[in-house]
NUMITI-14933 format. One record per residue (C-alpha): residue in one letter; x, y, z. Coordinates in nm, 4 decimals. Example, Ala and Ser with C-alpha at 12.3 -4.5 7.8 and 13.67 -1.06 7.14 Angstrom:
BEGIN
<filum><res>A</res><east>1.2300</east><north>-0.4500</north><up>0.7800</up></filum>
<filum><res>S</res><east>1.3670</east><north>-0.1060</north><up>0.7140</up></filum>
! end
This chain:
BEGIN
<filum><res>M</res><east>-2.4456</east><north>0.5321</north><up>0.2103</up></filum>
<filum><res>S</res><east>-2.5169</east><north>0.9051</north><up>0.1921</up></filum>
<filum><res>T</res><east>-2.3826</east><north>1.1386</north><up>-0.0768</up></filum>
<filum><res>S</res><east>-2.1076</east><north>1.2284</north><up>0.1716</up></filum>
<filum><res>G</res><east>-1.9420</east><north>0.8921</north><up>0.1114</up></filum>
<filum><res>L</res><east>-1.9690</east><north>0.8022</north><up>0.4793</up></filum>
<filum><res>I</res><east>-2.1436</east><north>0.5078</north><up>0.6417</up></filum>
<filum><res>E</res><east>-2.2157</east><north>0.4471</north><up>1.0058</up></filum>
<filum><res>G</res><east>-2.0105</east><north>0.1843</north><up>1.1848</up></filum>
<filum><res>P</res><east>-2.1330</east><north>-0.0490</north><up>1.4592</up></filum>
<filum><res>D</res><east>-2.0279</east><north>0.2106</north><up>1.7166</up></filum>
<filum><res>G</res><east>-2.2369</east><north>0.4792</north><up>1.5477</up></filum>
<filum><res>K</res><east>-1.9317</east><north>0.6642</north><up>1.4134</up></filum>
<filum><res>P</res><east>-1.9032</east><north>0.7696</north><up>1.0462</up></filum>
<filum><res>R</res><east>-1.6471</east><north>0.5915</north><up>0.8297</up></filum>
<filum><res>C</res><east>-1.5387</east><north>0.5883</north><up>0.4649</up></filum>
<filum><res>F</res><east>-1.7908</east><north>0.4130</north><up>0.2414</up></filum>
<filum><res>W</res><east>-1.5461</east><north>0.1498</north><up>0.1159</up></filum>
<filum><res>Y</res><east>-1.5305</east><north>-0.0357</north><up>0.4461</up></filum>
<filum><res>G</res><east>-1.8803</east><north>-0.1550</north><up>0.3567</up></filum>
<filum><res>G</res><east>-1.9812</east><north>-0.2785</north><up>0.7002</up></filum>
<filum><res>K</res><east>-1.7367</east><north>-0.5724</north><up>0.6881</up></filum>
<filum><res>D</res><east>-1.5537</east><north>-0.6540</north><up>1.0113</up></filum>
<filum><res>D</res><east>-1.2145</east><north>-0.7270</north><up>0.8510</up></filum>
<filum><res>Y</res><east>-1.2354</east><north>-0.4068</north><up>0.6481</up></filum>
<filum><res>L</res><east>-1.3346</east><north>-0.2161</north><up>0.9629</up></filum>
<filum><res>T</res><east>-1.0139</east><north>-0.3161</north><up>1.1396</up></filum>
<filum><res>Y</res><east>-0.8024</east><north>-0.2351</north><up>0.8344</up></filum>
<filum><res>H</res><east>-0.9775</east><north>0.1000</north><up>0.7841</up></filum>
<filum><res>D</res><east>-0.9502</east><north>0.2068</north><up>1.1474</up></filum>
<filum><res>A</res><east>-0.6075</east><north>0.0778</north><up>1.2482</up></filum>
<filum><res>E</res><east>-0.3955</east><north>0.0619</north><up>0.9353</up></filum>
<filum><res>W</res><east>-0.5050</east><north>0.2409</north><up>0.6173</up></filum>
<filum><res>G</res><east>-0.3608</east><north>0.5904</north><up>0.6028</up></filum>
<filum><res>R</res><east>-0.1312</east><north>0.5473</north><up>0.9045</up></filum>
<filum><res>P</res><east>0.2292</east><north>0.6477</north><up>0.8174</up></filum>
<filum><res>V</res><east>0.4701</east><north>0.3547</north><up>0.7800</up></filum>
<filum><res>S</res><east>0.8502</east><north>0.3646</north><up>0.7850</up></filum>
<filum><res>N</res><east>0.9319</east><north>-0.0053</north><up>0.8295</up></filum>
<filum><res>D</res><east>1.0891</east><north>-0.1444</north><up>0.5121</up></filum>
<filum><res>T</res><east>0.9420</east><north>-0.4926</north><up>0.5534</up></filum>
<filum><res>R</res><east>0.5901</east><north>-0.3550</north><up>0.5849</up></filum>
<filum><res>L</res><east>0.6420</east><north>-0.1167</north><up>0.2937</up></filum>
<filum><res>F</res><east>0.7658</east><north>-0.4015</north><up>0.0759</up></filum>
<filum><res>E</res><east>0.4678</east><north>-0.6121</north><up>0.1789</up></filum>
<filum><res>K</res><east>0.2251</east><north>-0.3331</north><up>0.0984</up></filum>
<filum><res>I</res><east>0.3580</east><north>-0.2602</north><up>-0.2480</up></filum>
<filum><res>C</res><east>0.3762</east><north>-0.6318</north><up>-0.3332</up></filum>
<filum><res>L</res><east>0.0208</east><north>-0.6970</north><up>-0.2159</up></filum>
<filum><res>E</res><east>-0.1050</east><north>-0.3966</north><up>-0.4101</up></filum>
<filum><res>G</res><east>0.0533</east><north>-0.5586</north><up>-0.7149</up></filum>
<filum><res>F</res><east>-0.1234</east><north>-0.8872</north><up>-0.6412</up></filum>
<filum><res>Q</res><east>-0.4494</east><north>-0.6951</north><up>-0.5995</up></filum>
<filum><res>S</res><east>-0.4419</east><north>-0.5686</north><up>-0.9584</up></filum>
<filum><res>G</res><east>-0.7626</east><north>-0.6915</north><up>-1.1227</up></filum>
<filum><res>L</res><east>-0.9055</east><north>-0.8167</north><up>-0.7927</up></filum>
<filum><res>S</res><east>-1.0724</east><north>-0.6653</north><up>-0.4870</up></filum>
<filum><res>W</res><east>-0.8550</east><north>-0.5545</north><up>-0.1963</up></filum>
<filum><res>L</res><east>-1.0791</east><north>-0.7555</north><up>0.0376</up></filum>
<filum><res>T</res><east>-0.9671</east><north>-1.0730</north><up>-0.1415</up></filum>
<filum><res>I</res><east>-0.6039</east><north>-0.9832</north><up>-0.0715</up></filum>
<filum><res>L</res><east>-0.6701</east><north>-0.8743</north><up>0.2848</up></filum>
<filum><res>R</res><east>-0.8373</east><north>-1.2035</north><up>0.3696</up></filum>
<filum><res>K</res><east>-0.5389</east><north>-1.3915</north><up>0.2274</up></filum>
<filum><res>R</res><east>-0.2725</east><north>-1.1660</north><up>0.3811</up></filum>
<filum><res>D</res><east>-0.1660</east><north>-1.4082</north><up>0.6532</up></filum>
<filum><res>N</res><east>-0.1238</east><north>-1.6769</north><up>0.3857</up></filum>
<filum><res>F</res><east>0.0840</east><north>-1.4387</north><up>0.1761</up></filum>
<filum><res>R</res><east>0.3035</east><north>-1.3613</north><up>0.4753</up></filum>
<filum><res>A</res><east>0.3602</east><north>-1.7305</north><up>0.5405</up></filum>
<filum><res>A</res><east>0.4311</east><north>-1.8007</north><up>0.1735</up></filum>
<filum><res>F</res><east>0.6706</east><north>-1.5067</north><up>0.1265</up></filum>
<filum><res>A</res><east>0.8772</east><north>-1.5349</north><up>0.4465</up></filum>
<filum><res>G</res><east>0.6952</east><north>-1.2467</north><up>0.6112</up></filum>
<filum><res>F</res><east>0.8005</east><north>-1.0307</north><up>0.3136</up></filum>
<filum><res>D</res><east>1.1545</east><north>-1.0149</north><up>0.4457</up></filum>
<filum><res>I</res><east>1.3270</east><north>-0.8541</north><up>0.1492</up></filum>
<filum><res>D</res><east>1.6483</east><north>-1.0550</north><up>0.1627</up></filum>
<filum><res>A</res><east>1.4643</east><north>-1.3816</north><up>0.2137</up></filum>
<filum><res>V</res><east>1.2332</east><north>-1.3229</north><up>-0.0826</up></filum>
<filum><res>A</res><east>1.5278</east><north>-1.2202</north><up>-0.3016</up></filum>
<filum><res>A</res><east>1.6817</east><north>-1.5613</north><up>-0.2283</up></filum>
<filum><res>F</res><east>1.3772</east><north>-1.7477</north><up>-0.3665</up></filum>
<filum><res>G</res><east>1.4497</east><north>-1.9715</north><up>-0.6644</up></filum>
<filum><res>E</res><east>1.2576</east><north>-2.1837</north><up>-0.9125</up></filum>
<filum><res>D</res><east>1.1584</east><north>-2.4395</north><up>-0.6478</up></filum>
<filum><res>D</res><east>0.9976</east><north>-2.1609</north><up>-0.4480</up></filum>
<filum><res>I</res><east>0.8123</east><north>-2.0358</north><up>-0.7531</up></filum>
<filum><res>E</res><east>0.6703</east><north>-2.3834</north><up>-0.8156</up></filum>
<filum><res>R</res><east>0.5748</east><north>-2.4088</north><up>-0.4485</up></filum>
<filum><res>L</res><east>0.3945</east><north>-2.0754</north><up>-0.4644</up></filum>
<filum><res>V</res><east>0.1990</east><north>-2.1435</north><up>-0.7835</up></filum>
<filum><res>T</res><east>0.0469</east><north>-2.4478</north><up>-0.6118</up></filum>
<filum><res>D</res><east>-0.0349</east><north>-2.2639</north><up>-0.2885</up></filum>
<filum><res>A</res><east>-0.4131</east><north>-2.2269</north><up>-0.2809</up></filum>
<filum><res>G</res><east>-0.3875</east><north>-1.9818</north><up>0.0078</up></filum>
<filum><res>I</res><east>-0.2503</east><north>-1.7026</north><up>-0.2126</up></filum>
<filum><res>I</res><east>-0.3103</east><north>-1.5637</north><up>-0.5622</up></filum>
<filum><res>R</res><east>-0.1408</east><north>-1.8224</north><up>-0.7840</up></filum>
<filum><res>H</res><east>-0.0347</east><north>-1.5863</north><up>-1.0607</up></filum>
<filum><res>R</res><east>0.3068</east><north>-1.6898</north><up>-1.1851</up></filum>
<filum><res>G</res><east>0.3858</east><north>-1.3463</north><up>-1.3260</up></filum>
<filum><res>K</res><east>0.3037</east><north>-1.1705</north><up>-0.9999</up></filum>
<filum><res>I</res><east>0.5015</east><north>-1.4268</north><up>-0.8003</up></filum>
<filum><res>R</res><east>0.8061</east><north>-1.3751</north><up>-1.0203</up></filum>
<filum><res>S</res><east>0.7507</east><north>-1.0015</north><up>-0.9950</up></filum>
<filum><res>T</res><east>0.7606</east><north>-1.0159</north><up>-0.6144</up></filum>
<filum><res>I</res><east>1.0970</east><north>-1.1943</north><up>-0.6236</up></filum>
<filum><res>N</res><east>1.2299</east><north>-0.9531</north><up>-0.8846</up></filum>
<filum><res>N</res><east>1.1096</east><north>-0.6557</north><up>-0.6822</up></filum>
<filum><res>A</res><east>1.2897</east><north>-0.7891</north><up>-0.3742</up></filum>
<filum><res>H</res><east>1.6151</east><north>-0.7695</north><up>-0.5708</up></filum>
<filum><res>R</res><east>1.5290</east><north>-0.4189</north><up>-0.6828</up></filum>
<filum><res>A</res><east>1.4377</east><north>-0.3245</north><up>-0.3241</up></filum>
<filum><res>I</res><east>1.7832</east><north>-0.4309</north><up>-0.2087</up></filum>
<filum><res>E</res><east>1.9305</east><north>-0.1991</north><up>-0.4719</up></filum>
<filum><res>L</res><east>1.7121</east><north>0.0885</north><up>-0.3529</up></filum>
<filum><res>R</res><east>1.8054</east><north>0.0199</north><up>0.0070</up></filum>
<filum><res>R</res><east>2.1728</east><north>0.0253</north><up>-0.0878</up></filum>
<filum><res>E</res><east>2.1330</east><north>0.3584</north><up>-0.2656</up></filum>
<filum><res>F</res><east>1.8996</east><north>0.5404</north><up>-0.0263</up></filum>
<filum><res>G</res><east>1.9636</east><north>0.3635</north><up>0.3029</up></filum>
<filum><res>S</res><east>1.6067</east><north>0.2335</north><up>0.3223</up></filum>
<filum><res>L</res><east>1.2940</east><north>0.1862</north><up>0.1137</up></filum>
<filum><res>A</res><east>1.1254</east><north>0.4301</north><up>0.3497</up></filum>
<filum><res>A</res><east>1.3696</east><north>0.7086</north><up>0.2644</up></filum>
<filum><res>Y</res><east>1.3141</east><north>0.6487</north><up>-0.1068</up></filum>
<filum><res>F</res><east>0.9341</east><north>0.6470</north><up>-0.0948</up></filum>
<filum><res>W</res><east>0.8830</east><north>0.9275</north><up>0.1561</up></filum>
<filum><res>D</res><east>1.1024</east><north>1.1565</north><up>-0.0518</up></filum>
<filum><res>F</res><east>0.8126</east><north>1.1621</north><up>-0.3009</up></filum>
<filum><res>E</res><east>0.5541</east><north>1.2804</north><up>-0.0485</up></filum>
<filum><res>P</res><east>0.3343</east><north>1.5428</north><up>-0.2174</up></filum>
<filum><res>G</res><east>0.3132</east><north>1.8873</north><up>-0.0595</up></filum>
<filum><res>P</res><east>-0.0138</east><north>2.0474</north><up>0.0535</up></filum>
<filum><res>D</res><east>-0.0370</east><north>2.2365</north><up>-0.2760</up></filum>
<filum><res>Q</res><east>-0.0492</east><north>1.9026</north><up>-0.4604</up></filum>
<filum><res>R</res><east>-0.3391</east><north>1.7680</north><up>-0.2579</up></filum>
<filum><res>P</res><east>-0.7140</east><north>1.8344</north><up>-0.2874</up></filum>
<filum><res>R</res><east>-0.8383</east><north>2.1166</north><up>-0.0681</up></filum>
<filum><res>T</res><east>-1.1284</east><north>1.9006</north><up>0.0450</up></filum>
<filum><res>L</res><east>-1.1263</east><north>1.5218</north><up>0.0461</up></filum>
<filum><res>D</res><east>-1.4907</east><north>1.4387</north><up>-0.0182</up></filum>
<filum><res>Y</res><east>-1.6578</east><north>1.1407</north><up>-0.1849</up></filum>
<filum><res>D</res><east>-1.6532</east><north>1.2826</north><up>-0.5373</up></filum>
<filum><res>T</res><east>-1.2871</east><north>1.3809</north><up>-0.5070</up></filum>
<filum><res>L</res><east>-1.1774</east><north>1.0418</north><up>-0.3728</up></filum>
<filum><res>R</res><east>-1.3470</east><north>0.8616</north><up>-0.6614</up></filum>
<filum><res>T</res><east>-1.1319</east><north>1.0557</north><up>-0.9103</up></filum>
<filum><res>L</res><east>-0.7999</east><north>0.9859</north><up>-0.7356</up></filum>
<filum><res>A</res><east>-0.7006</east><north>0.6622</north><up>-0.9059</up></filum>
<filum><res>T</res><east>-0.3707</east><north>0.8185</north><up>-1.0090</up></filum>
<filum><res>T</res><east>-0.1862</east><north>1.1437</north><up>-0.9392</up></filum>
<filum><res>E</res><east>0.1229</east><north>1.3179</north><up>-1.0672</up></filum>
<filum><res>T</res><east>0.3136</east><north>1.1744</north><up>-0.7724</up></filum>
<filum><res>S</res><east>0.1993</east><north>0.8151</north><up>-0.8242</up></filum>
<filum><res>T</res><east>0.2849</east><north>0.8464</north><up>-1.1935</up></filum>
<filum><res>A</res><east>0.6319</east><north>0.9796</north><up>-1.1079</up></filum>
<filum><res>I</res><east>0.6998</east><north>0.6995</north><up>-0.8589</up></filum>
<filum><res>S</res><east>0.5713</east><north>0.4381</north><up>-1.1035</up></filum>
<filum><res>K</res><east>0.7913</east><north>0.5724</north><up>-1.3824</up></filum>
<filum><res>D</res><east>1.0996</east><north>0.5777</north><up>-1.1599</up></filum>
<filum><res>L</res><east>1.0396</east><north>0.2290</north><up>-1.0216</up></filum>
<filum><res>K</res><east>0.9910</east><north>0.0852</north><up>-1.3695</up></filum>
<filum><res>K</res><east>1.3126</east><north>0.2534</north><up>-1.4825</up></filum>
<filum><res>R</res><east>1.4816</east><north>0.0748</north><up>-1.1938</up></filum>
<filum><res>G</res><east>1.3426</east><north>-0.2619</north><up>-1.3042</up></filum>
<filum><res>W</res><east>1.0386</east><north>-0.3005</north><up>-1.0793</up></filum>
<filum><res>S</res><east>0.7237</east><north>-0.4622</north><up>-1.2184</up></filum>
<filum><res>F</res><east>0.3506</east><north>-0.4529</north><up>-1.1396</up></filum>
<filum><res>V</res><east>0.3929</east><north>-0.0961</north><up>-1.0163</up></filum>
<filum><res>G</res><east>0.1639</east><north>0.1037</north><up>-1.2446</up></filum>
<filum><res>P</res><east>0.0406</east><north>0.4494</north><up>-1.1354</up></filum>
<filum><res>T</res><east>-0.2902</east><north>0.3136</north><up>-0.9996</up></filum>
<filum><res>T</res><east>-0.1146</east><north>0.0437</north><up>-0.7968</up></filum>
<filum><res>V</res><east>0.1333</east><north>0.2986</north><up>-0.6647</up></filum>
<filum><res>Y</res><east>-0.1413</east><north>0.5400</north><up>-0.5613</up></filum>
<filum><res>A</res><east>-0.3185</east><north>0.2646</north><up>-0.3670</up></filum>
<filum><res>F</res><east>0.0175</east><north>0.1975</north><up>-0.2009</up></filum>
<filum><res>M</res><east>0.0560</east><north>0.5672</north><up>-0.1163</up></filum>
<filum><res>Q</res><east>-0.2866</east><north>0.5618</north><up>0.0494</up></filum>
<filum><res>A</res><east>-0.2148</east><north>0.2421</north><up>0.2402</up></filum>
<filum><res>M</res><east>0.1272</east><north>0.3540</north><up>0.3706</up></filum>
<filum><res>G</res><east>0.0006</east><north>0.6915</north><up>0.4873</up></filum>
<filum><res>M</res><east>0.1928</east><north>0.9061</north><up>0.2408</up></filum>
<filum><res>V</res><east>-0.1459</east><north>1.0660</north><up>0.1831</up></filum>
<filum><res>N</res><east>-0.4494</east><north>1.0765</north><up>0.4088</up></filum>
<filum><res>D</res><east>-0.7474</east><north>0.9851</north><up>0.1932</up></filum>
<filum><res>H</res><east>-1.0002</east><north>0.9265</north><up>0.4686</up></filum>
<filum><res>I</res><east>-1.3026</east><north>1.1310</north><up>0.3652</up></filum>
<filum><res>E</res><east>-1.3830</east><north>1.4525</north><up>0.5504</up></filum>
<filum><res>G</res><east>-1.6058</east><north>1.3577</north><up>0.8418</up></filum>
<filum><res>C</res><east>-1.4633</east><north>1.0054</north><up>0.8780</up></filum>
<filum><res>C</res><east>-1.3887</east><north>0.9350</north><up>1.2436</up></filum>
<filum><res>V</res><east>-1.0367</east><north>0.8181</north><up>1.1580</up></filum>
<filum><res>R</res><east>-0.9289</east><north>1.1105</north><up>0.9394</up></filum>
<filum><res>A</res><east>-0.8117</east><north>1.3361</north><up>1.2226</up></filum>
<filum><res>V</res><east>-0.6345</east><north>1.0462</north><up>1.3955</up></filum>
<filum><res>C</res><east>-0.4339</east><north>0.9727</north><up>1.0798</up></filum>
<filum><res>E</res><east>-0.3605</east><north>1.3402</north><up>1.0285</up></filum>
<filum><res>N</res><east>-0.2268</east><north>1.3704</north><up>1.3827</up></filum>
<filum><res>E</res><east>-0.0049</east><north>1.0661</north><up>1.3271</up></filum>
<filum><res>R</res><east>0.1216</east><north>1.2119</north><up>1.0016</up></filum>
<filum><res>R</res><east>0.1935</east><north>1.5418</north><up>1.1749</up></filum>
<filum><res>A</res><east>0.4023</east><north>1.3676</north><up>1.4431</up></filum>
<filum><res>F</res><east>0.5678</east><north>1.1252</north><up>1.2015</up></filum>
<filum><res>V</res><east>0.9418</east><north>1.1719</north><up>1.1503</up></filum>
<filum><res>R</res><east>1.0093</east><north>1.1348</north><up>0.7788</up></filum>
<filum><res>P</res><east>1.3056</east><north>0.9052</north><up>0.7131</up></filum>
<filum><res>S</res><east>1.5974</east><north>1.0722</north><up>0.5404</up></filum>
<filum><res>R</res><east>1.8345</east><north>0.9311</north><up>0.2837</up></filum>
<filum><res>N</res><east>2.1097</east><north>0.7090</north><up>0.4287</up></filum>
<filum><res>S</res><east>2.0044</east><north>0.7953</north><up>0.7837</up></filum>
! end
């Protein structure tokens, strides 16, 4: 990797350093990370998986994502909210996922809290996108050194604080910022990455969901 934070992919194009030459990361980097999302099920999945990732590598979670989807009813919010103690016991014995009882209970709790948000705002998307930082709150240049310092921001701290006030768990500022990156609320592909402009064009064309729309 050069000091630019870019590495060359198999097609000769420059990509963000964190993809690390791994095929599964390549697909995630190119086709998903930083692309704007408005689907509530996918948003719920992303924030839950970021919570499971805490203390682990994202690659571990990514490689288990299909197992997580099978275990958590595709992250359908209403279905997960209906999980009971039998489901918790089933999940803590499921070797295909991260068998952390606290994080499993948190996912079920957060489904209940997501229903409350959906009732208040019309959708999870409307709630989260309302926090989108303006250009004046973003770095002028997104280079390697800048990206390494962006573990948390004022926006991720504000979202984390509000979610916790509403009863959510495993949603600290670092987890929330990773979620913001993954859902495309911010475009943190490094300058020069072959996907950065693609994501920016998608963000430019993206229709932000509005409250109770």
